[in-house]
N, C-alpha and C positions, 0 to 999 in steps of 0.2 A: 853083718855084711862086710865083706873084705874091702879094703881100700888100697888102691894102686895109683902109681903116678900117672899112668896113661893107658891107652888101648893096647899098646905093644906089651906093656907089663902084664896086662890081663891075659893076653895070648900066650906069653911065655910061661905064665904060672899055671894055666889051665888047659891049653891046646883045645879049645872048645869045639865040640861037634855040632852044637846047637847055637843059635844066635844069642848074643849077650847084650842086654840093655845096660848102658853105662849112665850112671847118675852123676850129676855135677851140682851138689847142693849149693856150692858157693855161687854158681851162676844164677840160680833161682833166687837166692838171697839178695844178690846185687840188683836184680830186676825189681824185686819187691821194694827194696829201699829206694830205688829210683822213683817208683810211682808214689810211695808214701811221702817222700820228701818233695817231689816236684809237681805232681798233679794237684791242681788247686781245689781239691775237694776230697771226697771219700772214694777209695778204690776197693771194689769187690772182686774177688777172684772167681772167674767162671769155671766151676768145678768140672764141667763136661770136657774141658780141654785136656785135662790129665787128672784123674781122680785118685792118684796115689796118696795114701795116708802119710807116707814119709814126706812127700812134697807139701801137703797141707800143713804139716808141722813146721817145715822150713819157712813157709810163707807167714804163718802165724808169728813165729819168733822174730821175723823181720818187720812186723808191724801191720800185716794184713789181718783185720779183725772181722770183716764182713765177707760173706760167701754167697755167691749167686748159684743156687741149686736149681736143677730143672726136673727133678724126679724125687719121689719119696726115698728111693735108695740113696740118692745123694744127700738128702736131708739127714737120713740116719747116719750115713758115713761121717759127715762133718760133725754132727752132734756127738757121736761116739769118740771121734778123734780129738775134737776140740770142744770140750763141754761149755766153755765160756764164749764161743764164737757167736756172732749175730748171723742168723739164717735169713735168707731172702729167697722165697719160692718164686722164681721169675719166669717159669713156663706159663704162657697165657692160657693153656688148656690143661686142666687138672681134674682128677676124680674127686668126688666129695670126700671119700674116705681118706685120700691122701692129704687133702686140705685139713680135715678134722685131726688126723694124727699129727701133722706138722704143727698145727696151732696148739692143741691141747697137751700133747705129749712132749713136743720138742721146743715149744716156746717161740715158734715162728709167727711173726705178726705182719710181715711184709710179703705181699702177693702182687703179681702182675695180672693183667687181664686186658682183653681187647674186644669184649662184647658185653651186652646187657646180661646174656645168659650166664656168662662166667661170674659177673658181679653177683647175680642172684645165688649162684652155686656157692660162692665164698660166704655170703651172708648166711645161707642155710647151714653150711658145714660148721661154721663158727658160732652158730646159735645166736645170731644177731649181735655179735661182739661189737663193742664201741671203741676198741683200742686198735683197730686195724689200720695198717699203713699200706695203702693201695696205690698201685702205679698203673696208669692207663698207657698201654703200648700203642704208639702211633706208627703207621706205615710210612717209611721213607725210602728214598732211592738207594740202590746199591751200585749205581753206575760207576763209582770210583773205586770199587773194591774188587778183589780177585775172585771172591766167592759171594754170590748174591744171597741175601737173607730177606728179600723184599716180597716174596710171593706168599709165604705160609702164614705169617703172623702180622698183626698190626691193624688198627682201625683206620679206615680212610679219613682223610681230612674233612670230608663233608659230614661224616657221622661222629667225628670226635667231640665236638662241642656238647652234644646231647649226652654222650657217654661220660664226659668229664663232669657235667652237672649232676647226673645220676650218682656217680661214684662219690662226689663231694658230700652227698647226703648220707652216705654210709661210712665214709672214711674219717678217722680221726686226723689223718695226715695223708695228703693227696700228692702224688707225683705223676710226672709224665716221663715215659721212657721210650727209647727207640733203639734200633740197631742198623748201622749203615752197611753191614756186610763184613765178611772176614777179610783181613789184609787190605785195609783201606790205604791206598797209595798216595793220597793227598789229603791235607787237612781240610780242603774245601768240602769234602764229604760231610763234615760236621756242620759247616756253615749252612749248607743247604737244609740239612735236617733241623737245625735250630730255627731257621726261618719258618719251617713248617710248624714247629712247636709254638712259635710266636703267634702264628695265625690261629691255631687251635685254641690257645689260651684266650686270645683277644675275643674270639667269637663266643667262647663259653662264659667269659666274665666270672670266673671262679678264682678263689685263692689257691695258689699252687705253693706247696711246701718243699718240693724237691724236683729237680730235673736230672734224669739219668741218661747220659749219652751213650750208654751201652758199651759194647766191645768194638772190635774192628781195628784196634791199634796193631800196627804191623810188626813183624819181625823181619829178618834179613835172610834172603835166599838167593841162589844164583839167578840172575836176570831180574831180581826184584830188590831195588835199592831205595828204600823209602827215605823221605826227609827226616831230620832229627825229630824225635818225639816231643821235644820242647816246642817245636812249631805247632804241633797239634794242641798241646796244653795251652799255649798262649792264645791261640785263636778261639778255642772253646771257652776259655775264661772271659775273653772280651765279649763274645756274643751272649754268654750266659747272663752277664750283668746288664745287658740291654733288654732282657725279657721282662714282661709285665708280671712279676712274681712277688711273693712276700719278701720283705726286706731281709729276713733271716732264712730264706730258702737255701737248701743244701744242693750242692752239685756232686753227682755220683758218676762213676764209670765202672765198667765190668770187663776189665782185660782178662783174657784167657791166654791166647797165643803169646802175647807180649810178655807175660809173666813166666811161661813155662817152656817156650820153644828151645831155649838154650840149656834146659835142664837135662835132656836126654840125647844120647846118640846111640847108634846100633852097630855092633860088630857082626858081620856075616862072613861066611866062607864061600869061595867059588868052588862049586862041585863039578862044573863042566863048562868048557868054552866051545862055542860054535860060531866061528867067524867073529862078528861084532856083537854077539849075544852071550851073556854070562848067566849061567844057571846058579842061583844062590839059595841059601837055606832060610830066607824069609821073603815075604812078598805081599801080594795084594790082600790076602786073608790074614796078614799079620800086621806089623808096624808100618808097612809101606802102602797102606790103603790109598792114601792121597796121591802117591806117585803113580799108582795104577789107574785110579778111577777119575782123577781130575788133572792128570798130567803134571803134578807138582814136582819140581826139580829140587833135590836136596844136594848139599855139598858132599863130595865123596873123596876118599883117599885110600890108597893101598897102605896097609899097616905092615911095615917091615923095617928092619934096621939098616938096610942097604941104602946106598946113595945112588940108586939107578938113574942114569941119564936118559932112559927111554922116553921118547916123546909121548904126548898124550893122544889117545884116540877116543872117539865117542862110542859108548856101549849102551845097549839096552839090557834089561834084566828079565829073567824068568824066575819066578818063585818056586818053592818046593812041591806044590800040590800038582795033581794031575789035570788041573783045569787050565785051558788055554787063556782064560781071562786073568790068570796069575802072571801078568806081563806088565812091565814098567818101561815105557818107551824111552824115557830120559830126554835127551842124551845125557849120559854120565861120563865125564872125562876122567879116564884112568890110564896108567902106563900101558902102552901098546903091547908090552910083553907079559901082561898079566896072565896067569895060568891057574888051572885047578889046584886047590890047596892053599892059594893065597887068601888072605883075609882083607876085607874092606871095612872101613869105618864110614858110616853114613850119618851125617851130622844134622843138627837142628830138628830132631824128631820128638822133642818134648811135648809138642802140641799135636794132639790127635794121632800120635804114633803108638805108643804102648797102650793107649786107651782103646784102640781099634783092633787089637789082636784077638783072633778067634782060635778055636781048636780044629778047624775044618781039615778033613783028610788026615787027622792025627798029628798035624804039625801045630806049632804055636807055643811049644814049651821053650824054655831057655832060662839062663841064669841072669842075675842082676849083680852088678859090681859098682862100686863108687870109685871115681877117678878124680884126680886133683888138678889136671891140666885145664887149659881154657877150651871153651867150645870153639868150633870151627869159625864162627863169626859171632859178633856181638854188637848190640846197639848201646851197650852200657859201660864199656871199658874206658871210653874217652879217647881212643886212639883211631877212630874211624874218620876217614876223609869225608868232608861234607859233600853229599851228592846232590844238593839242591840245584835246580835249574829254574829258569824264569817261569815255566808253566806249572810249577807245583808249589809255589809259595804265594800265599794270599796276603795282600797288604791290608793293614788295619786302618789305613788312611782313606 
């Protein structure tokens, strides 16, 4: 794969007709080292956020040794890419064949569940194995997150004690896990969830070996300026040690977005302008799924060598397919004189960008290049102004 200084160098070298994914391994490496060094426990990478084998290797080399997989395909990918990695099958609903292959062929012993039926399935598929590390997923609120994950998975607090007791009888090692939702904008999301964990453990009166606070750790986007991640880590650590758990219990987390958002950006070309609408060559069936379907705003800039002093205007995007749903409202601020043939770099697409691309309508192809410049924004460079305000910092006193 070619290496270039930045997006402009890629355009000059290739004049691409198709979108180009730009990889920044140094940005992913920096994010991984941040979690490895500063999170007060074990960090698992949530593979669904970006299942690139190249990215998996970067994270491994930076110290991420455990991987949160949600499908048999992800289990196989991680095992093939990283033979020594620790696999954790954290989807609460799995087929028995997937469990069987993960356990017997790929050495996966950690599974999550949120029902008695899933517990029985795991036990059958592993033929009554006695070395299982099982995590009961608790349903918690997503009210402090931009994307909810509260509806589909998780056992209710009223039913959690019985499930924890039943799982304790099967598991060699018992954990409790939860997910506060994607892009949690305040550390208080984890305080609420850990209080629910406390209640479940107290009612179950079982020995807990691990608490997994899941994902939800944010990245930075236009209009979304989260507090420093150190605030999240500090508050999680404080409340974890107040739980009624084993003295040697482990603390885990499962960052996806926070580890890979800065890894990718996307170069697209303007094919047509219609007022404040730009027709570009990637869209909602490609790397811009989130921009279309949940209104996610990504940072953008025109890529050229000029020093244009044109003011910025707000634009919407249409993607390349024949579907009206291939539309991204934005607004995306770009120079008012932008025209067909211009290239745009769309930043912070490492999470759920490249992973969501399809081949619908014959589009979705494109090249990949590695660049050496910085992502459009970063939580990890150490040069960010502290955005904290009084309503999103939780006191430990």
